[in-house]
N, C-alpha and C positions, 0 to 999 in steps of 0.2 A: 504494500500500500504506500503510495506516495502522494504528498500534498504539496501544492505549489501556491504560495501566497503572493499577491501582487497588488499594486494600486497605491502604495505609499508614496510619500513625497513631502515637499516643503510647502506649507500654506500659512496664511496669516490668521490671526484670531478671528473667529466668526465664520470662517470659510468651511467648505465641506470636502470630504473625500469618500470614495467608495472602495473598499478592499474586496478582493476576490480570492477564493481558495478553490482551486481545481484539484479534484481527487482522481487518482487512477488506481486500478487494482482492487477496488471495492466499490460497491454501490452505496452511496451515501443515504439512500432511502431507508436503510435498515440500521442506521448508525446515529448516535448522538454526536453533535459537533459543537465546537466552541471557538471563540476568539479569546486569546490571552495577550497581555502586554507586559513588557519589562522595561522599566526606566533605569537609567544608570544608577547603580548603587542600591537598587530595590529588587525585591523578589518578584518573580513572575506572578501575575494576578489575573483572575478571570474577569473578562470584560462582558461577555455575553455568551449565552448557551441556547442551543436549540435541540430539542429532542427529535427522535425519529418521527414522532407524530406531529411535530411542528410547534410544540409548546416552547415558549421562550422565557428567559429570565436575564436580568442585567445587573451589573454591579451598580451600587448606589451612585457612584460618581458620574455615570453615563446615562442613567435613566432619563428618558425624555429627549435625549439628543442622539443616541445611537439606535440603529435598528438592524437586527440580525435576520437573515432570510436564507432560503435555500431553493435551488432549482434542481430537483432530482433528475430531470431529463438531461441537464447539462452536467450533472455530477459536480455542482459548484455551490459553494456557500458564499454569502456576501455579508459585509458589514458597512452599512451606510452611516457615516459619521457627519453630523451636522453641528453647527455652532461650536466648532473646535476651540479648545483653550490651550494655552501653553502647557498646562499640566497633563494634557493628553499625549505629549511628546514621549515616544517610546518605540521599541521594536515590537511589532504585532505579529503574533504567531497563530496559526490555525491548528486545531486539534480535532482528531476523530477517534472515537472510542468504539471498538468492535470486538466482540467475543473476549472481553476482558483485557484487551490490549489497547494502549494509547499510542496513537501515531501523531507525529508532529511534522509540520512543514518548516522550511527555513523562514525566518522572519522577514518582514518588510518594515522599513523605517518610516515612521511618521514624525515629522517635526513641525510644530506650530509656533510661529514667531509672534511676539507681542507687539 
């Protein structure tokens, strides 16, 4: 199973970005998936989660600003990030859980300037 995250970049406060995570080797329709982020000097933390049934949950700091979604036909998960803040600056990773194993993609850098 391989995950490829993309869509990061440098934006200003208040702008938006959409991250994508394309999965190969497994159908995401039967898997729970999530986005995590890791800022310099901090531990990796959950940003958003989506179950195989489409149920979503978010970290408190991103509720109302970020939206996680999935397109099972494209085997792709997304993270729409609106109203970005400097504290959202981090490397963002996508994660897939399947049959008790966690798979990680390489991260994509998001930098929000003030």
